[in-house]
OpenMM code with the backbone's topology and positions (N, CA, C; nanometers):
from openmm import Vec3, app, unit

residues = "UNK UNK UNK UNK UNK UNK UNK UNK UNK UNK UNK UNK UNK UNK UNK UNK UNK UNK UNK UNK UNK UNK UNK UNK UNK UNK UNK UNK UNK UNK UNK UNK UNK UNK UNK UNK UNK UNK UNK UNK UNK UNK UNK UNK UNK UNK UNK UNK UNK UNK UNK UNK UNK UNK UNK UNK UNK UNK UNK UNK UNK UNK UNK UNK UNK UNK UNK UNK UNK UNK UNK UNK UNK UNK UNK UNK UNK UNK UNK UNK UNK UNK UNK UNK UNK UNK UNK UNK UNK UNK UNK UNK UNK UNK UNK UNK UNK UNK UNK UNK UNK UNK UNK UNK UNK UNK UNK UNK UNK UNK UNK UNK UNK UNK UNK UNK UNK UNK UNK UNK UNK UNK UNK UNK UNK UNK UNK UNK UNK UNK UNK UNK UNK UNK UNK UNK UNK UNK UNK UNK UNK UNK UNK UNK UNK UNK UNK UNK UNK UNK UNK UNK UNK UNK UNK UNK UNK UNK UNK UNK UNK UNK".split()
positions = [
    Vec3(16.6319, 28.8772, 7.5317),
    Vec3(16.5361, 28.8899, 7.4176),
    Vec3(16.5943, 29.0015, 7.2880),
    Vec3(16.5700, 28.9912, 7.2030),
    Vec3(16.6014, 29.0782, 7.1091),
    Vec3(16.5123, 29.0817, 7.0186),
    Vec3(16.4903, 29.2582, 6.9419),
    Vec3(16.4229, 29.3019, 6.8662),
    Vec3(16.3675, 29.1933, 6.7754),
    Vec3(16.4256, 29.1379, 6.6938),
    Vec3(16.3854, 29.0228, 6.5973),
    Vec3(16.3104, 28.8935, 6.6323),
    Vec3(16.3098, 28.8827, 6.7898),
    Vec3(16.2418, 28.7705, 6.8592),
    Vec3(16.1080, 28.8106, 6.9066),
    Vec3(16.0460, 28.9223, 6.8716),
    Vec3(15.9207, 28.9911, 6.8947),
    Vec3(15.8102, 28.9068, 6.7549),
    Vec3(15.7048, 28.8721, 6.8346),
    Vec3(15.6229, 28.8298, 6.7383),
    Vec3(15.4965, 28.8872, 6.7858),
    Vec3(15.3402, 28.8718, 6.6872),
    Vec3(15.2537, 28.9000, 6.7378),
    Vec3(15.2125, 28.7802, 6.7777),
    Vec3(15.1192, 28.7880, 6.8687),
    Vec3(15.0287, 28.6788, 6.8936),
    Vec3(14.9854, 28.5615, 6.8093),
    Vec3(14.9523, 28.4432, 6.7993),
    Vec3(14.8707, 28.3910, 6.7226),
    Vec3(14.7604, 28.4223, 6.6889),
    Vec3(14.7004, 28.4508, 6.5717),
    Vec3(14.5783, 28.5011, 6.5578),
    Vec3(14.5395, 28.6317, 6.5480),
    Vec3(14.6311, 28.7021, 6.5533),
    Vec3(14.6354, 28.8858, 6.5989),
    Vec3(14.6386, 28.9509, 6.4290),
    Vec3(14.7293, 28.8847, 6.3590),
    Vec3(14.7133, 28.9374, 6.1987),
    Vec3(14.6664, 28.8283, 6.1324),
    Vec3(14.5696, 28.8741, 6.0642),
    Vec3(14.4728, 28.7841, 5.9591),
    Vec3(14.5627, 28.8413, 5.8134),
    Vec3(14.5670, 28.7263, 5.7244),
    Vec3(14.5933, 28.7698, 5.5744),
    Vec3(14.4764, 28.8412, 5.5113),
    Vec3(14.5008, 28.9276, 5.4316),
    Vec3(14.3836, 29.0117, 5.3502),
    Vec3(14.3142, 28.9664, 5.2725),
    Vec3(14.2080, 28.9555, 5.2277),
    Vec3(14.1076, 28.9039, 5.1710),
    Vec3(14.1444, 28.9197, 5.0114),
    Vec3(14.1558, 28.8292, 4.9495),
    Vec3(14.1666, 28.8963, 4.7855),
    Vec3(14.0674, 28.8654, 4.7060),
    Vec3(14.0073, 28.9720, 4.6697),
    Vec3(13.8897, 28.9555, 4.6193),
    Vec3(13.9077, 28.9988, 4.4283),
    Vec3(13.8221, 28.9586, 4.3517),
    Vec3(13.8203, 28.9670, 4.2231),
    Vec3(13.9339, 28.8554, 4.1533),
    Vec3(13.9139, 28.7455, 4.1903),
    Vec3(14.0223, 28.6639, 4.1524),
    Vec3(13.9692, 28.5372, 4.0560),
    Vec3(13.8606, 28.5740, 4.0046),
    Vec3(13.8013, 28.4874, 3.8893),
    Vec3(13.6573, 28.4582, 3.9678),
    Vec3(13.5230, 28.3822, 3.8499),
    Vec3(13.4146, 28.3847, 3.8558),
    Vec3(13.4166, 28.2668, 3.9771),
    Vec3(13.5311, 28.1519, 3.9812),
    Vec3(13.5003, 28.0187, 4.0803),
    Vec3(13.4648, 28.0493, 4.2174),
    Vec3(13.5392, 28.1906, 4.2716),
    Vec3(13.5247, 28.1899, 4.4124),
    Vec3(13.3986, 28.2749, 4.4523),
    Vec3(13.3917, 28.3179, 4.6031),
    Vec3(13.2712, 28.3827, 4.6404),
    Vec3(13.2780, 28.5372, 4.5920),
    Vec3(13.3992, 28.5522, 4.6097),
    Vec3(13.3975, 28.7075, 4.5704),
    Vec3(13.4982, 28.7335, 4.4462),
    Vec3(13.4354, 28.6507, 4.3430),
    Vec3(13.5152, 28.6739, 4.2179),
    Vec3(13.4164, 28.7986, 4.1319),
    Vec3(13.4449, 28.8083, 4.0143),
    Vec3(13.3979, 28.8851, 3.9111),
    Vec3(13.3595, 29.0237, 3.9430),
    Vec3(13.2635, 29.0732, 4.0539),
    Vec3(13.1858, 29.1729, 4.0575),
    Vec3(13.2922, 29.2111, 4.2384),
    Vec3(13.3673, 29.1127, 4.2744),
    Vec3(13.4415, 29.1638, 4.3889),
    Vec3(13.3376, 29.1438, 4.5253),
    Vec3(13.2468, 29.1211, 4.5181),
    Vec3(13.1422, 29.1995, 4.6538),
    Vec3(13.0796, 29.3375, 4.6479),
    Vec3(13.0828, 29.3655, 4.5040),
    Vec3(13.0646, 29.5269, 4.5313),
    Vec3(12.9343, 29.5235, 4.4076),
    Vec3(12.8608, 29.3671, 4.3798),
    Vec3(12.6998, 29.3992, 4.3404),
    Vec3(12.7398, 29.4906, 4.1407),
    Vec3(12.6219, 29.5065, 4.1414),
    Vec3(12.6120, 29.5262, 4.0071),
    Vec3(12.5875, 29.6523, 3.9807),
    Vec3(12.6708, 29.7121, 3.8699),
    Vec3(12.6804, 29.8481, 3.8768),
    Vec3(12.6517, 29.9475, 3.9968),
    Vec3(12.6011, 30.1036, 4.0027),
    Vec3(12.5797, 30.2037, 4.0873),
    Vec3(12.6932, 30.2367, 4.1566),
    Vec3(12.6456, 30.3268, 4.2432),
    Vec3(12.7857, 30.4178, 4.3217),
    Vec3(12.8716, 30.3065, 4.3673),
    Vec3(12.8088, 30.2037, 4.4779),
    Vec3(12.9035, 30.1100, 4.5477),
    Vec3(13.0054, 30.0376, 4.4513),
    Vec3(12.9603, 30.0384, 4.3113),
    Vec3(13.0434, 29.9538, 4.2068),
    Vec3(13.1545, 30.0216, 4.1906),
    Vec3(13.1886, 30.1549, 4.1913),
    Vec3(13.2620, 30.2525, 4.1286),
    Vec3(13.3906, 30.2877, 4.2722),
    Vec3(13.4670, 30.3486, 4.1842),
    Vec3(13.5582, 30.4219, 4.3352),
    Vec3(13.6032, 30.5590, 4.2706),
    Vec3(13.5000, 30.6231, 4.1721),
    Vec3(13.5592, 30.7663, 4.1851),
    Vec3(13.4583, 30.8287, 4.2001),
    Vec3(13.3912, 30.8192, 4.3349),
    Vec3(13.2765, 30.9100, 4.3686),
    Vec3(13.3971, 31.0314, 4.4585),
    Vec3(13.3408, 31.1402, 4.4396),
    Vec3(13.4232, 31.2549, 4.4775),
    Vec3(13.3926, 31.2551, 4.6341),
    Vec3(13.5202, 31.2779, 4.7241),
    Vec3(13.5207, 31.3003, 4.8315),
    Vec3(13.3814, 31.4117, 4.9101),
    Vec3(13.3611, 31.3727, 5.0115),
    Vec3(13.2193, 31.4512, 5.0665),
    Vec3(13.1251, 31.4836, 4.9786),
    Vec3(13.0963, 31.3775, 4.8796),
    Vec3(12.9708, 31.3774, 4.8161),
    Vec3(12.8656, 31.2808, 4.8766),
    Vec3(12.7800, 31.3504, 4.8974),
    Vec3(12.6545, 31.3032, 4.9912),
    Vec3(12.5452, 31.2518, 4.8928),
    Vec3(12.5429, 31.1968, 4.7684),
    Vec3(12.4632, 31.1324, 4.7142),
    Vec3(12.3246, 31.2473, 4.6568),
    Vec3(12.3772, 31.3953, 4.6508),
    Vec3(12.2997, 31.4645, 4.5809),
    Vec3(12.2520, 31.5393, 4.6809),
    Vec3(12.2764, 31.5188, 4.8329),
    Vec3(12.1900, 31.6139, 4.9108),
    Vec3(12.3323, 31.7249, 4.9291),
    Vec3(12.2875, 31.8486, 4.9512),
    Vec3(12.3817, 31.9735, 4.9499),
    Vec3(12.5142, 31.9451, 5.0313),
    Vec3(12.6383, 31.9096, 5.0303),
    Vec3(12.7316, 31.8747, 5.0945),
    Vec3(12.7585, 31.9636, 5.2225),
    Vec3(12.8237, 31.9279, 5.3047),
    Vec3(12.8318, 31.9802, 5.4371),
    Vec3(12.9422, 32.0912, 5.4044),
    Vec3(13.0576, 32.1072, 5.3467),
    Vec3(13.0991, 32.2218, 5.3089),
    Vec3(13.0213, 32.3353, 5.2371),
    Vec3(12.9162, 32.3004, 5.1737),
    Vec3(12.8250, 32.4255, 5.1656),
    Vec3(12.7106, 32.4891, 5.2411),
    Vec3(12.6876, 32.4003, 5.3135),
    Vec3(12.5713, 32.4234, 5.3841),
    Vec3(12.6330, 32.4976, 5.5202),
    Vec3(12.7534, 32.4867, 5.5579),
    Vec3(12.8052, 32.5473, 5.6462),
    Vec3(12.8036, 32.7034, 5.6454),
    Vec3(12.7927, 32.7849, 5.7144),
    Vec3(12.7738, 32.9319, 5.7174),
    Vec3(12.9124, 32.9501, 5.6971),
    Vec3(12.9786, 33.0448, 5.5929),
    Vec3(13.1236, 33.0937, 5.5856),
    Vec3(13.1834, 33.1906, 5.6611),
    Vec3(13.0850, 33.3021, 5.6909),
    Vec3(13.1344, 33.4098, 5.8075),
    Vec3(13.1330, 33.3805, 5.9481),
    Vec3(13.2518, 33.3900, 5.9884),
    Vec3(13.2947, 33.3761, 6.1512),
    Vec3(13.2288, 33.4833, 6.2328),
    Vec3(13.1738, 33.4118, 6.3527),
    Vec3(13.1314, 33.4957, 6.4233),
    Vec3(12.9687, 33.5418, 6.4591),
    Vec3(12.9548, 33.6457, 6.5368),
    Vec3(12.8260, 33.6476, 6.5868),
    Vec3(12.7800, 33.8242, 6.5273),
    Vec3(12.6754, 33.8131, 6.4519),
    Vec3(12.6550, 33.9779, 6.4277),
    Vec3(12.5392, 34.0614, 6.5188),
    Vec3(12.5426, 34.1179, 6.6185),
    Vec3(12.4233, 34.1431, 6.6922),
    Vec3(12.3303, 34.2600, 6.6214),
    Vec3(12.2357, 34.2251, 6.5720),
    Vec3(12.1375, 34.3478, 6.5262),
    Vec3(12.1132, 34.4757, 6.6124),
    Vec3(12.1091, 34.4297, 6.7941),
    Vec3(12.0621, 34.5701, 6.8385),
    Vec3(12.1896, 34.5985, 6.9227),
    Vec3(12.3502, 34.6053, 6.8534),
    Vec3(12.4405, 34.6364, 6.9332),
    Vec3(12.4383, 34.8135, 6.9045),
    Vec3(12.4695, 34.8904, 6.9546),
    Vec3(12.4663, 35.0324, 7.0225),
    Vec3(12.6427, 35.0912, 6.9840),
    Vec3(12.6755, 35.1533, 6.9053),
    Vec3(12.8194, 35.2107, 6.8810),
    Vec3(12.8149, 35.3253, 6.8991),
    Vec3(12.9098, 35.3379, 6.9875),
    Vec3(12.9187, 35.5101, 7.0531),
    Vec3(13.0624, 35.5520, 6.9500),
    Vec3(13.0563, 35.6915, 6.9238),
    Vec3(13.1943, 35.7760, 6.9114),
    Vec3(13.2532, 35.8125, 7.0556),
    Vec3(13.3393, 35.7651, 7.0996),
    Vec3(13.4163, 35.7910, 7.2352),
    Vec3(13.5085, 35.9524, 7.2384),
    Vec3(13.4411, 36.0278, 7.3088),
    Vec3(13.5234, 36.1293, 7.3627),
    Vec3(13.5736, 36.1333, 7.4978),
    Vec3(13.7072, 36.1183, 7.5200),
    Vec3(13.7570, 36.1547, 7.6470),
    Vec3(13.7665, 36.3035, 7.6835),
    Vec3(13.7740, 36.3233, 7.8557),
    Vec3(13.8025, 36.4466, 7.9013),
    Vec3(13.8949, 36.5560, 7.8403),
    Vec3(14.0357, 36.4910, 7.8275),
    Vec3(14.1273, 36.5330, 7.7928),
    Vec3(14.1004, 36.5844, 7.6597),
    Vec3(14.0413, 36.5206, 7.5920),
    Vec3(13.9890, 36.5754, 7.4571),
    Vec3(13.9340, 36.7021, 7.4613),
    Vec3(13.8252, 36.6958, 7.5658),
    Vec3(13.6912, 36.8040, 7.5697),
    Vec3(13.7345, 36.9319, 7.6370),
    Vec3(13.8780, 36.8859, 7.7025),
    Vec3(13.9632, 37.0347, 7.7765),
    Vec3(14.0310, 37.1290, 7.6673),
    Vec3(14.0250, 37.0632, 7.5379),
    Vec3(14.1297, 37.1383, 7.4582),
    Vec3(14.0098, 37.1950, 7.3511),
    Vec3(13.8718, 37.0856, 7.3644),
    Vec3(13.7346, 37.1399, 7.2772),
    Vec3(13.7397, 37.3373, 7.2882),
    Vec3(13.7459, 37.3883, 7.1831),
    Vec3(13.7007, 37.5615, 7.2231),
    Vec3(13.5543, 37.5715, 7.1783),
    Vec3(13.5053, 37.6053, 7.2947),
    Vec3(13.3404, 37.5939, 7.3092),
    Vec3(13.2999, 37.5644, 7.4407),
    Vec3(13.1764, 37.6600, 7.4744),
    Vec3(13.1205, 37.6351, 7.6189),
    Vec3(13.0176, 37.5365, 7.6043),
    Vec3(12.9745, 37.4741, 7.5278),
    Vec3(12.8972, 37.3576, 7.5284),
    Vec3(12.9083, 37.2793, 7.4055),
    Vec3(12.9588, 37.1308, 7.4552),
    Vec3(12.9758, 37.0243, 7.3642),
    Vec3(12.8498, 36.9553, 7.3589),
    Vec3(12.7940, 36.9489, 7.2536),
    Vec3(12.7000, 36.8746, 7.1824),
    Vec3(12.7556, 36.7800, 7.0927),
    Vec3(12.6386, 36.6512, 7.0288),
    Vec3(12.6998, 36.5870, 6.9208),
    Vec3(12.7397, 36.6714, 6.8006),
    Vec3(12.6395, 36.7651, 6.8044),
    Vec3(12.6697, 36.8289, 6.6334),
    Vec3(12.8123, 36.9326, 6.6558),
    Vec3(12.8326, 36.9877, 6.7632),
    Vec3(12.9351, 37.0692, 6.7833),
    Vec3(13.0831, 36.9918, 6.7759),
    Vec3(13.0676, 36.8764, 6.8272),
    Vec3(13.2086, 36.7537, 6.8443),
    Vec3(13.2093, 36.7256, 6.6697),
    Vec3(13.0911, 36.7278, 6.6157),
    Vec3(13.1201, 36.6933, 6.4444),
    Vec3(13.1763, 36.7619, 6.3799),
    Vec3(13.1185, 36.9299, 6.4164),
    Vec3(13.1724, 37.0240, 6.3415),
    Vec3(13.3267, 37.0498, 6.3782),
    Vec3(13.3709, 37.0223, 6.4691),
    Vec3(13.5137, 37.0244, 6.5538),
    Vec3(13.6156, 36.9002, 6.4823),
    Vec3(13.5583, 36.8022, 6.4348),
    Vec3(13.5930, 36.6795, 6.3725),
    Vec3(13.6452, 36.5920, 6.4424),
    Vec3(13.5678, 36.5873, 6.6011),
    Vec3(13.6089, 36.5339, 6.6973),
    Vec3(13.5388, 36.3604, 6.6771),
    Vec3(13.4400, 36.3832, 6.5993),
    Vec3(13.3541, 36.2552, 6.5881),
    Vec3(13.2749, 36.2760, 6.4645),
    Vec3(13.1940, 36.1502, 6.3797),
    Vec3(13.1487, 36.1700, 6.2674),
    Vec3(13.0004, 36.2300, 6.2787),
    Vec3(12.9546, 36.2891, 6.1867),
    Vec3(12.8291, 36.3521, 6.1905),
    Vec3(12.7132, 36.2290, 6.1964),
    Vec3(12.6206, 36.2449, 6.3030),
    Vec3(12.5248, 36.1580, 6.3010),
    Vec3(12.5631, 36.0275, 6.4200),
    Vec3(12.6668, 36.0203, 6.4837),
    Vec3(12.6962, 35.9382, 6.5517),
    Vec3(12.6622, 35.9314, 6.6782),
    Vec3(12.6447, 35.8490, 6.7619),
    Vec3(12.6123, 35.8089, 6.8873),
    Vec3(12.7485, 35.8807, 6.9877),
    Vec3(12.7606, 35.9467, 7.0999),
    Vec3(12.8796, 36.0428, 7.1424),
    Vec3(12.8639, 35.9788, 7.3022),
    Vec3(12.9443, 35.9018, 7.3269),
    Vec3(12.9703, 35.8896, 7.4643),
    Vec3(13.1169, 35.9415, 7.5583),
    Vec3(13.0857, 35.9784, 7.6334),
    Vec3(13.2012, 36.0775, 7.7262),
    Vec3(13.2743, 36.0011, 7.8439),
    Vec3(13.3869, 35.9477, 7.8199),
    Vec3(13.4836, 35.8885, 7.8979),
    Vec3(13.5559, 35.9909, 7.9993),
    Vec3(13.6027, 35.9196, 8.0894),
    Vec3(13.6871, 35.9865, 8.1963),
    Vec3(13.8343, 35.9880, 8.1866),
    Vec3(13.9330, 35.9683, 8.0705),
    Vec3(14.0401, 35.9899, 8.0756),
    Vec3(14.0723, 36.1255, 8.0517),
    Vec3(14.1969, 36.1511, 8.1471),
    Vec3(14.2323, 36.2923, 8.1810),
    Vec3(14.1422, 36.3809, 8.2307),
    Vec3(14.1844, 36.4903, 8.2579),
    Vec3(14.1109, 36.5950, 8.3690),
    Vec3(14.0882, 36.6799, 8.2706),
    Vec3(13.9773, 36.7747, 8.3380),
    Vec3(13.8754, 36.8635, 8.2597),
    Vec3(13.8915, 37.0142, 8.3588),
    Vec3(13.9805, 37.0824, 8.2881),
    Vec3(14.0622, 37.2262, 8.3775),
    Vec3(13.9600, 37.3265, 8.3860),
    Vec3(13.8142, 37.3289, 8.3489),
    Vec3(13.7332, 37.4135, 8.2710),
    Vec3(13.5712, 37.3956, 8.2932),
    Vec3(13.5370, 37.4997, 8.3296),
    Vec3(13.3587, 37.4689, 8.3103),
    Vec3(13.2865, 37.4393, 8.1903),
    Vec3(13.2283, 37.3208, 8.1808),
    Vec3(13.1811, 37.2808, 8.0313),
    Vec3(13.0606, 37.2235, 8.0416),
    Vec3(12.9496, 37.2917, 7.9694),
    Vec3(12.8253, 37.2002, 7.9391),
    Vec3(12.8137, 37.1093, 7.8175),
    Vec3(12.7974, 36.9705, 7.8862),
    Vec3(12.8481, 36.8379, 7.8004),
    Vec3(12.6576, 36.7685, 7.7464),
    Vec3(12.6544, 36.7661, 7.6350),
    Vec3(12.5338, 36.6576, 7.6200),
    Vec3(12.5591, 36.5629, 7.5290),
    Vec3(12.5455, 36.4563, 7.5655),
    Vec3(12.5917, 36.3468, 7.4955),
    Vec3(12.4555, 36.2519, 7.4952),
    Vec3(12.5064, 36.1081, 7.4259),
    Vec3(12.4055, 35.9958, 7.4543),
    Vec3(12.4314, 35.9313, 7.5517),
    Vec3(12.5725, 35.9228, 7.6112),
    Vec3(12.6433, 35.8012, 7.7194),
    Vec3(12.7124, 35.9148, 7.7678),
    Vec3(12.7394, 35.8897, 7.9077),
    Vec3(12.8350, 35.9281, 7.9917),
    Vec3(12.9097, 35.8515, 8.1183),
    Vec3(13.0059, 35.8271, 8.1038),
    Vec3(13.0306, 35.7428, 8.2388),
    Vec3(13.0380, 35.7971, 8.3553),
    Vec3(13.0285, 35.7128, 8.4832),
    Vec3(13.0345, 35.7606, 8.5913),
    Vec3(13.1606, 35.8312, 8.6410),
    Vec3(13.2546, 35.8309, 8.5888),
    Vec3(13.3776, 35.8931, 8.6336),
    Vec3(13.3855, 36.0437, 8.5637),
    Vec3(13.3655, 36.0397, 8.4052),
    Vec3(13.3417, 36.1393, 8.3145),
    Vec3(13.2404, 36.2558, 8.4107),
    Vec3(13.1318, 36.1692, 8.4566),
    Vec3(13.0039, 36.3080, 8.5071),
    Vec3(13.0698, 36.3474, 8.6164),
    Vec3(13.1245, 36.2912, 8.7051),
    Vec3(13.1766, 36.3247, 8.8186),
    Vec3(13.3019, 36.4647, 8.8304),
    Vec3(13.3757, 36.4235, 8.7259),
    Vec3(13.4942, 36.5327, 8.7187),
    Vec3(13.4072, 36.6525, 8.6294),
    Vec3(13.3239, 36.6165, 8.5215),
    Vec3(13.2520, 36.7197, 8.4774),
    Vec3(13.1852, 36.8405, 8.5554),
    Vec3(13.1235, 36.7494, 8.6393),
    Vec3(13.0301, 36.8348, 8.7529),
    Vec3(13.1306, 36.8742, 8.8399),
    Vec3(13.2408, 36.8369, 8.8807),
    Vec3(13.3212, 36.8651, 9.0148),
    Vec3(13.3764, 37.0089, 8.9403),
    Vec3(13.4023, 37.0390, 8.8337),
    Vec3(13.4430, 37.1050, 8.7822),
    Vec3(13.3657, 37.2487, 8.7287),
    Vec3(13.2490, 37.2194, 8.7816),
    Vec3(13.1430, 37.3504, 8.7554),
    Vec3(13.0376, 37.3451, 8.6586),
    Vec3(13.0882, 37.2074, 8.5754),
    Vec3(12.9976, 37.2118, 8.4458),
    Vec3(12.8526, 37.0987, 8.4650),
    Vec3(12.7904, 37.1088, 8.3430),
    Vec3(12.6652, 37.0374, 8.3564),
    Vec3(12.6765, 36.9089, 8.2676),
    Vec3(12.5815, 36.7920, 8.2856),
    Vec3(12.5846, 36.6957, 8.2031),
    Vec3(12.4448, 36.6895, 8.1491),
    Vec3(12.4106, 36.6544, 8.0431),
    Vec3(12.2520, 36.6066, 8.0060),
    Vec3(12.2813, 36.4871, 7.8766),
    Vec3(12.2058, 36.3756, 7.9298),
    Vec3(12.2247, 36.2808, 7.8476),
    Vec3(12.1222, 36.2631, 7.7531),
    Vec3(12.1529, 36.2885, 7.6384),
    Vec3(12.0486, 36.2758, 7.5384),
    Vec3(11.9793, 36.1319, 7.4950),
    Vec3(11.8300, 36.1390, 7.4276),
    Vec3(11.8140, 36.0099, 7.4064),
    Vec3(11.8704, 35.9571, 7.2906),
    Vec3(11.8521, 35.8027, 7.2239),
    Vec3(11.9055, 35.8171, 7.1489),
    Vec3(11.8434, 35.8269, 7.0055),
    Vec3(11.8988, 35.8740, 6.8624),
    Vec3(11.7732, 35.8771, 6.8027),
    Vec3(11.6892, 35.7524, 6.7424),
    Vec3(11.6087, 35.8089, 6.6676),
    Vec3(11.5107, 35.6782, 6.5935),
    Vec3(11.6259, 35.6337, 6.5313),
    Vec3(11.6401, 35.4787, 6.5134),
    Vec3(11.7068, 35.3707, 6.4415),
    Vec3(11.8661, 35.3186, 6.4921),
    Vec3(11.8396, 35.3803, 6.6633),
    Vec3(11.9787, 35.3219, 6.6768),
    Vec3(11.9250, 35.2598, 6.8230),
    Vec3(11.9969, 35.1472, 6.8590),
    Vec3(11.9817, 35.0715, 6.9745),
    Vec3(11.8541, 34.9529, 6.9318),
    Vec3(11.8078, 34.9387, 7.0498),
    Vec3(11.6548, 34.8574, 7.0365),
    Vec3(11.5624, 34.9115, 7.0173),
    Vec3(11.4866, 34.8390, 6.9248),
    Vec3(11.3830, 34.8645, 6.8750),
    Vec3(11.2690, 34.9082, 6.9668),
    Vec3(11.1428, 35.0200, 6.9929),
    Vec3(11.0779, 35.0538, 7.0780),
    Vec3(11.0307, 34.8978, 7.1279),
    Vec3(10.9437, 34.8921, 7.2668),
    Vec3(10.8658, 34.7783, 7.2876),
    Vec3(10.7520, 34.7583, 7.2427),
    Vec3(10.7217, 34.6733, 7.1728),
    Vec3(10.5854, 34.6347, 7.1272),
    Vec3(10.4844, 34.5605, 7.2171),
    Vec3(10.3855, 34.5789, 7.2480),
    Vec3(10.2696, 34.5637, 7.3119),
    Vec3(10.2316, 34.4295, 7.2743),
    Vec3(10.1173, 34.3181, 7.3360),
    Vec3(10.1226, 34.1941, 7.2825),
    Vec3(10.0082, 34.2207, 7.1916),
    Vec3(9.9561, 34.1100, 7.1059),
    Vec3(9.8437, 34.1121, 7.0262),
    Vec3(9.7177, 34.1651, 7.0618),
    Vec3(9.6854, 34.1578, 7.2030),
    Vec3(9.5733, 34.1586, 7.2284),
    Vec3(9.5448, 34.3109, 7.2653),
    Vec3(9.6705, 34.3681, 7.3056),
    Vec3(9.6475, 34.5224, 7.3198),
    Vec3(9.6917, 34.5843, 7.2093),
    Vec3(9.7269, 34.5629, 7.0834),
    Vec3(9.7656, 34.6623, 6.9785),
    Vec3(9.6178, 34.6312, 6.9051),
    Vec3(9.4933, 34.6099, 6.9256),
    Vec3(9.3814, 34.6509, 6.8256),
    Vec3(9.3095, 34.7581, 6.8652),
] * unit.nanometer
topology = app.Topology()
chain = topology.addChain("A")
for resn in residues:
    res = topology.addResidue(resn, chain)
    for name in ("N", "CA", "C"):
        topology.addAtom(name, app.Element.getBySymbol(name[0]), res)
């Protein structure tokens, strides 16, 4: 058997229906498209949904999810605090030294070593950092987040707020 001997089985291929070949046939004149209207024309824009706002315009364009309750911290490690000049590290003193931006929430992480006694006041402290600061004779104080940062305060239900 050769390639030119291969044929489709009988009835597998049907001839294309020829429409619009005169008014005598069933599909003559309007060729089965009816009279006027959108279906009779072939110049509809791709994606046109009959006047409904198209899918491409309905889909949101920005990717990802923005969490309105996200709390972002300015990170300060122990090796940075070891070089910090001062005995007390607060968010204001760290901002004055240029280690964090003014008004940002500060989190102390445990990279590096702390070779001196230091009093640290921050909004968050990792477990490793707390252990190393206290092992060096220092103190750690966790500050509450200022208003406007983090989750909103818990509200009571409608019956208790009367």
